[in-house]
N, C-alpha and C positions, 0 to 999 in steps of 0.2 A: 507435764503436771503430775505431781505425786498423787497416787490414787489412794488417799486416806478415806476413812468412813464418810466423811462429809461430802468429799468430791464424788465418791462412788454413789451416793444417794442422789445428788444432783444429776449425775449422768444417767442413772436409771429413770429419774423423773422425766428428764428431757427426752429420753428414748420413748418412754410410754406416751408422752404427749405428742411427739412426732407420729407415732403409730396410730394414735387414736385420730389425729387430724387426717392422716392418710386414709384410714378406714371410712371417716365421715365423708371425705371427698369422693372416695370410691363409691360409696353408697348414693351420693348426690348425683354423680355422673351416670351411674347405672339405673337410676330411678326414672320411670317412664315420664316424659314430659307431655303436657296437654297438647292436643292438636293445634295447628296454626292455620285455621281457615276463616276467612272473612265472608260472612254471608250477607247478601243484599237485603234491604229492608223493604223496598218498593214491591208490592204484591205480585205484579207480572214477572218480575225479575226472580222471583222464587219458584216460578213454574218451570217445570222440565217436561219433556216428552220421551217416552220409552221406545226405544227402537224395536223391541219385541212386539209391541202393540202394532207396529207397522210391518210385521213380517210378510204380509201379502206383496209388499213393493220393495223389499230388501232382497238384493241379488247376492247370494253367499253360497259357497259350496256345501254348507251343512244346513242351510235352510230349505226344509222340504215342504214349507207352508207357503212358498211364493205362489202368487196367482199368476199364471202365464198369460192371462188376458190383460194384465195391467203393465204399464211401464215400470220398470224396476231400476233400482239405483244401488250403488256400492254404498255401504254404511258410512264410509268416510264423507260422503256427500249429504248425509242425512241432516247435519247441523245447518247447512245452508238452506236446505229444503224446508225444514220447520220454521226457520226464521222468516222465510218468504211466505209460507203458507199461513202461519199462526202468530207471527210476530213474538216468537219465543226463542231465546237465545241458549237455553240449556237442554242438552240431551242426555239420555242414559243409554249408553251402548250396551248391547247384548253380546256376551263373550263368544258365542258360537256364530256370530254374524261377522267376525273379523275375517276378511278374505285371507289374511296371513298374519303371522306374528313375527315375521323378519323385521329386523330394525329399519330397513329401508321403507317398508309399508307403514310401519307405525309413525315413522317421521312424516310420511305423506299424509296420514290420517290427521296428525296434529296440525300439520300445515293447512290442510283443507278446513279444519275447524277455525284456526286463526284467520284465514282468508275470508271465511263466511261470517266473522264476527260472532261465533258460537263457542260453547264450552261443553266439555264432558264433565258432569257433576257426579257420576257414579258409574261403575261397570257392574252390571248384573252378571254375575259369574256362576253358572250352573256347573258343578264339578262332578266328576265320575267316581269320587270317593266321599268318605264320611269321616269326620272328626271322631266319631264314636263307634267306628267298626270295631268288631271284636278282634280282628286280625291286626297285630301290631305294625306289620309291614304296609298294610293298606292305610292305617292311620298316618304312617310316615309319608306315603304318597299323597295324602290329603294336605299334609302340612306344606309339602313341596309344590303341590298345585296352587294352594292359596298364595304362596310367595310368588309364584309365576305371574298370577293376575295382579298382584301388588305391583310388580315390575312393569306390567303392561299399563297400569293406571299412571304410573310415573311417566312413561313414554308418551302417553296421549294427554297428560295434563289433568288427569281426573284425581280429585281430592280423596276419593273413597271407592271402595269396592264391596259389593255384597257376595259373600261366599255361601255355599249351600251345604246341606248335610243329609239329604234324603236318599242318596244313592247307597243303600245299605239294607241288609236283611234282618239284622238283630235289632231289638228294641233300643230306644234312646238310652244313653248312659251318660249321665251328668259328669261323672268324674273323668271318663275317658275323654269326653269332649273338651272339658276344661283343660286337661293335661296337654291335648293337641294344640289347643288355641293359644297357649301361653307363648310358645316360640313364634307363632304367627304374629301375635300381638307386638312382640318385641321387634320383629322384623318390620312390621307396618310403622312402628314408631320411628324407627331409623329412617324411614322413607317419607314420614309425614302423610301417610295414607290411612284413612280410618276404614276398618273392617266392620261390616254390618251383617247381622244375622236376621233374617226375615221369617215371619210366620207363614212360610210358603207351602207347607205340607202338614195337614191336620194330624198325621200320625208321627212323623219323624221330626217336623219342625213346628210343633204346636206352640202357639204364642206364650204359654206359661212355662214350657220347657225352655224356650228362648230367653224368657225373662230370668229364670233361675240360672241359666248358663252365664249370661252377661254379668249377673250379680256375683257369681262365683268366681269368673275369670277376674273381675274387678280391675280393669285396665283401661286407661283413658282412651286407648285406640280401638276398643271393642265396644260396639253399640248395637242396639236393636234397630231393625227397620220395620216399622209398622205398615202393613199392607191393609188397606181399608176393607178389602173384600175376601181375602184368602180364608179367614176364620169362619166365614159363612158356609164354608164346606160341610160343616156339622148340620147344617139346616137350622141352627138355633140362633136367631138374631140377638138375643140377650147375651149369649156367650160370645158372639163376635164383637159386641160393643165393649164387653168387659176385657176382651183380648187386646183391642186397640188401646183402650184406656190404660192397661197394664204396661204397654210397651212404650208409649210416648215419653214417660219420664226417663227412659233409657235410650231414646233416640238421639241422633246427632245431626247427620247431614242429609239424610234422604228418607222419604216415605212414599208409598205407592197409592195413588188415588184412583178408585174404581167406582163407578155408579151403580153397578150390579155385580152379582157373582153367582156362580152356578154351584149347587150342592153336589155331593158325590152321587146322587140319584138323578142328576140332570136338571133339577128345578132351578129356574133362575129366580134369584131374590134381590130386592131393592136394598142398596146400601144406604144407611143414614149418614149422608155426607155432612149434614150440620152437626150431628153429635161427634163425629170423628174430628172435624175441625175444631170444635169447641175442646176436645180432649187435647188437641195440639196446643192450643192456646193456654190451657190450664196447666200443662207441663212446661210452658215457656220455650216451646220448641222453635228454633231459629233456622232450621235447615230448609231444604228444597222439597217441593211436592211434585212427584213425577206422574204425569198422566199415563195410565196404563189400561186403556179401554180394552175389554175382551168380550163384548156382547155381540149382538147380532146386526146392529146398525152399521152403516156404511162408515168406515174408520175415520174419514176426514171430518164428516159432519158430527159424529159422535164425540171426537176429540175437541172440536170447536165448542160444542155445547158443554163438555166437561170443563174446559177452561174457563168459560163464562160463569158457570156455577161456582167453580172454585175461587175465582177472583172476588166473588160476593161474600165468601165465607173466611177467607184468610185473615 
């Protein structure tokens, strides 16, 4: 074809159009997709039970709180146990209670859940690093550690994981945390595993810091995990109520239910369960409620009571 002025302009226009379409397609493919998790509607089906709460009866190499006077179990058998004891099919494994992270063990873990008719709905992962550590190499380790627990979640069939940020000496830094979380979020999206951040520590994981961080990251696979009791660590019940209310609009798959909490000074405070469940409803929260009793009562009786209270309020 003779390249006259008219043909040249047509060729340029076609090339530009092709490039624009390619760029648009690339942006579409790269854009984070929303999580694909189907939540149950029936109240009891939304109840889960935390393995950490049952640390007295979990046998694991890293569990130094096991009560030797009680019969203990491997955490892979916890799902069948709570289904039998509480008629609850959802569990929240604790990362430090996995006996092994070898593929063969994780396959056994998932098989045990399937055989017992139960599910892992979130992995509570306490990490040895922080997203906002002042040292860049340590932040990189935090990203790698988070990705490791995302892979474990995939292996055991958990739709979400809670990562932590409190293993650090420097003050919280919003920009550093957000920068670290972005590659974690993209990796989580590629695995369809939601990453949660909890108001787990009143200094390094303050609820309002978590709120700001989730909003800054602004990724569909990064959400808040409202813990009903942790913000009572300040000793200020009004502050704790505001904290939970601030986090529920950013919550997605998991929250922690406690009837009491202990302040930094050791004082036990009653948690306003009704107000916290009302905050969940007001935010149209559809996820799970994990029972995480940590008081002084016997764990089985206390958990059964907490389930009954929660079922009336969900």
